[in-house]
C-alpha positions in Angstrom: 2.7 24.0 12.1 4.2 21.4 14.4 6.0 22.0 17.7 9.1 20.5 16.3 9.2 23.1 13.5 8.7 26.0 15.9 11.4 24.6 18.2 13.8 24.2 15.4 13.2 27.8 14.2 13.7 29.1 17.7 16.9 27.1 18.1 18.2 28.7 14.8 17.7 32.1 16.3 19.8 31.2 19.3 22.4 29.5 17.1 22.8 32.6 14.9 24.1 34.6 17.9 26.7 31.9 18.8 28.1 31.3 15.3 28.4 34.9 14.1 32.2 35.0 14.9 32.8 31.9 12.8 30.9 32.4 9.5 30.2 34.9 6.8 26.7 36.3 6.2 26.5 35.3 2.5 25.0 37.6 -0.2 21.8 37.1 -2.0 22.8 37.6 -5.7 20.3 38.4 -8.5 20.7 36.2 -11.5 22.5 37.7 -14.5 20.8 35.7 -17.1 18.7 32.7 -15.8 15.9 34.8 -14.4 15.5 36.5 -17.8 15.6 33.1 -19.6 12.8 31.8 -17.3 10.6 34.9 -17.1 11.0 35.0 -13.3 13.1 36.6 -10.5 16.0 34.3 -9.6 18.1 35.0 -6.6 21.2 32.9 -5.6 21.9 32.5 -1.9 25.6 32.3 -2.3 26.8 29.8 0.3 29.5 28.9 -2.3 31.1 32.1 -1.0 30.9 30.9 2.6 34.1 31.0 4.7 34.9 27.3 4.0 33.3 27.2 0.6 30.1 25.5 1.9 27.2 26.1 4.3 28.3 23.2 6.4 30.4 25.4 8.7 27.1 26.8 10.1 25.9 23.5 11.5 29.3 22.5 12.7 29.9 25.7 14.5 26.4 25.6 16.0 26.9 22.1 17.4 30.5 22.7 18.6 29.7 26.0 20.3 27.0 24.2 22.3 29.5 21.7 23.7 32.2 22.1 26.4 35.4 23.5 24.9 37.4 20.6 26.3 35.1 17.9 24.8 36.9 15.7 22.2 34.6 15.2 19.3 34.4 13.0 16.2 32.4 13.4 13.0 31.9 11.9 9.5 31.6 13.6 6.2 31.7 13.3 2.4 33.9 16.4 2.6 32.2 19.7 3.1 30.9 19.0 6.7 34.4 17.7 7.5 35.9 21.0 6.2 33.4 23.0 8.2 33.9 21.0 11.4 37.7 21.1 11.1 37.6 24.9 10.7 35.3 25.3 13.6 37.3 23.0 15.8 40.5 25.0 15.0 38.8 28.3 15.7 37.1 27.1 18.9 40.0 25.0 20.2 38.5 21.6 20.2 40.2 18.2 19.3 38.5 16.6 16.4 38.6 13.4 14.4 37.0 13.3 10.9 35.9 10.0 9.4 35.7 10.2 5.6 34.6 7.6 3.0 37.4 6.2 0.9 35.9 7.9 -2.2 36.3 11.4 -0.8 37.5 13.9 -3.4 41.2 14.5 -3.0 40.8 18.3 -2.8 38.4 18.0 0.1 40.7 15.5 1.9 43.7 17.8 1.5 41.7 20.8 2.9 40.6 18.8 6.0 44.0 17.5 6.8 45.4 21.1 6.5 43.5 22.0 9.7 45.6 19.5 11.7 42.7 17.3 12.7 42.9 13.5 12.9 41.5 11.8 9.7 40.2 8.3 9.3 39.3 6.8 5.9 36.6 4.1 6.1 33.9 2.7 3.8 32.8 3.1 0.2 30.2 5.8 0.9 29.3 8.4 3.5 26.7 6.3 5.3 29.4 3.7 6.2 31.8 6.4 7.3 29.0 7.7 9.6 28.4 4.3 11.1 32.1 3.9 11.8 32.4 7.3 13.4 29.4 6.5 15.7 31.1 3.2 16.7 34.4 5.0 17.5 32.4 7.7 19.5 30.9 4.9 21.6 34.1 2.9 22.2 36.4 5.9 22.8 33.9 8.1 24.6 34.0 10.9 22.1 31.3 13.5 21.4 29.6 12.6 18.1 28.9 15.5 15.7 26.5 14.2 13.1 26.6 15.8 9.6 22.8 16.3 9.7 21.0 14.2 12.4 21.3 16.6 15.4 19.1 19.5 16.5 22.0 21.9 16.8 23.4 21.0 13.3 19.9 21.6 11.8 19.6 24.8 13.7 22.9 26.1 12.3 21.8 25.4 8.8 18.5 27.2 9.5 20.5 30.4 10.0 20.6 30.7 6.2 16.9 31.3 6.2 17.1 34.0 8.9 19.5 35.9 6.6 17.2 35.3 3.6 14.2 36.8 5.5 16.3 40.0 6.0 17.6 40.0 2.4 14.5 39.4 0.3 11.2 41.2 0.5 9.4 38.1 -0.8 10.3 34.5 -1.5 7.7 32.5 -3.4 9.9 29.3 -3.9 13.2 28.1 -2.6 15.2 25.3 -4.2 17.4 23.3 -1.9 19.6 20.2 -2.7 18.7 17.2 -0.4 21.3 15.0 1.2 20.9 13.9 4.8 18.2 16.5 5.3 19.8 18.9 7.8 19.9 21.8 5.4 16.4 21.6 4.0 15.0 20.8 7.5 16.6 23.8 9.1 15.8 26.3 6.3 12.3 24.9 5.9 11.5 25.1 9.6 12.6 28.7 9.8 10.7 29.7 6.6 7.5 27.8 7.6 7.6 29.6 10.9 8.2 33.1 9.6 7.1 33.0 5.9 4.6 30.1 5.6 3.6 31.0 2.1 7.1 30.2 0.8 7.2 26.9 -1.0 10.1 24.7 -0.1 11.2 22.5 -3.0 13.7 19.7 -2.3 15.9 18.6 -5.2 17.3 15.1 -5.2 20.0 13.5 -7.3 18.7 10.4 -9.0 21.9 8.5 -8.4 21.7 8.9 -4.6 18.2 9.7 -3.4 17.8 8.2 0.1 15.9 11.1 1.6 13.5 11.4 -1.3 12.8 7.7 -1.1 12.4 7.8 2.6 10.0 10.7 2.5 7.9 8.8 0.0 7.9 5.7 2.1 7.3 7.6 5.4 10.3 5.8 7.0 14.0 5.4 6.5 14.7 3.1 3.5 17.9 1.9 1.9 18.6 2.9 -1.7 21.4 2.2 -4.2 24.1 4.9 -4.2 25.8 5.5 -7.6 28.4 8.0 -8.5 27.1 11.5 -8.7 28.4 14.9 -9.5 26.5 16.0 -6.5 28.8 14.0 -4.2 28.1 16.3 -1.2 24.5 15.0 -1.0 25.3 11.3 -1.5 24.8 8.6 1.1 22.1 7.2 3.3 20.2 8.2 6.5 20.5 7.1 10.1 17.6 4.8 11.2 16.6 7.4 13.8 17.1 10.4 11.6 15.2 13.4 13.0 15.5 15.1 9.6 13.0 12.8 8.0 10.0 13.9 10.0 11.0 17.6 9.7 11.6 17.3 5.9 8.2 15.6 5.5 6.6 18.5 7.4 8.3 21.4 5.6 9.0 20.3 2.0 6.2 21.1 -0.4 7.6 19.3 -3.5 10.5 17.0 -4.4 12.2 17.2 -7.8 14.6 14.5 -8.9 17.4 15.3 -11.4 19.7 13.2 -13.6 23.4 13.6 -13.9 23.0 15.3 -17.3 20.7 17.9 -15.7 23.2 18.5 -12.9 26.1 18.9 -15.4 24.1 21.3 -17.5 23.3 23.4 -14.4 27.0 23.5 -13.5 27.7 24.9 -16.9 24.8 27.4 -16.6 26.1 28.8 -13.4 29.6 29.1 -14.8 28.8 30.5 -18.2 25.6 32.5 -17.4 26.3 33.6 -13.8 30.1 33.6 -13.8 30.3 31.4 -10.7 32.0 28.0 -10.3 30.0 25.7 -7.9 30.0 22.1 -6.9 27.5 19.5 -8.2 25.3 19.7 -5.1 24.8 23.5 -5.6 24.1 22.9 -9.3 21.6 20.3 -8.3 19.4 23.0 -6.8 19.5 25.0 -10.0 18.7 21.8 -12.0 15.6 21.4 -10.0 14.5 24.9 -10.7 15.2 24.5 -14.4 13.0 21.4 -14.4 9.9 23.1 -13.2 10.8 26.7 -14.1 7.6 27.1 -16.2 5.5 26.7 -13.1 7.5 29.4 -11.3 7.3 32.0 -14.0 6.6 35.5 -12.7 7.6 34.5 -9.2 10.6 35.1 -6.9 12.7 32.0 -6.7 15.7 31.5 -4.5 18.2 28.9 -5.5 20.6 27.8 -2.7 24.1 27.5 -4.0 25.3 25.3 -1.1 29.0 25.1 -1.9 31.9 25.5 -4.3 34.4 22.8 -3.1 35.0 20.9 -6.4 37.6 18.4 -7.5 38.7 19.8 -10.8 39.8 16.5 -12.3 36.4 14.9 -11.8 34.2 17.9 -12.9 36.1 19.3 -15.8 34.7 16.9 -18.3 31.2 17.8 -17.3 31.9 21.5 -17.5 33.3 21.1 -21.0 30.2 19.1 -22.0 
């Protein structure tokens, strides 16, 4: 147990008190069918039912409530973080600019604009949008709100684990989709501090696997980014990303999934569990499906991180 993990967990406890007015405490839902199919207990942490349709509002609210209310801020996002930040800015009363990649899903773009924040489209993927937002923050003297590379963002995501510890008597394994690492670092830090026997399993999309590759190399590395159904976890890492060290310390295993596996998991959640989730949420289930035989007889939490889908792009996958 490192000092960084303990400090992150303590910061999550403080963040939880600040963000209570701005989020839902999401339910932990027992599986209707998948648990029986895999001879295990499967519980879905339903961040797909979160106020903005994604866990991202937790980190955004955590960061923004830690800043002066008159601080003008800028952020970058593939969509969900932008929605969460826009909602938080509206509720708190802060002026916000959101930089989005040019490939952002139209449904997410429309939701962000509906909050009345300034929107800038830049770059072919999230990493380029983040770099542009950082440049604008420096030149225009704005506060930068990272989607993942910030202690308060990570702490906000860690509040999910604090809820889980109250909702579940036991968690043997938790499956979490990996993007920039803020989600898995926050949740993993809290669980390793309060439930060290829980195994934290990161699930990476084969088509955009920057964090997984960086964890293997022990440093931030560049990877190719192809289109993925799990678009919310696509993109690269900051060179100085604090999530890399935390993820390496708290993640027990990494599973990598194909687009076919993600699509199949989306159908499973819809048909077997009667919930419609986005690709990044299905990615976590795809990871569980891949190693379910090893987890038989155990209690497994699958984090459904969001439900903000673009119908036109996912309908063919859902129809098989």
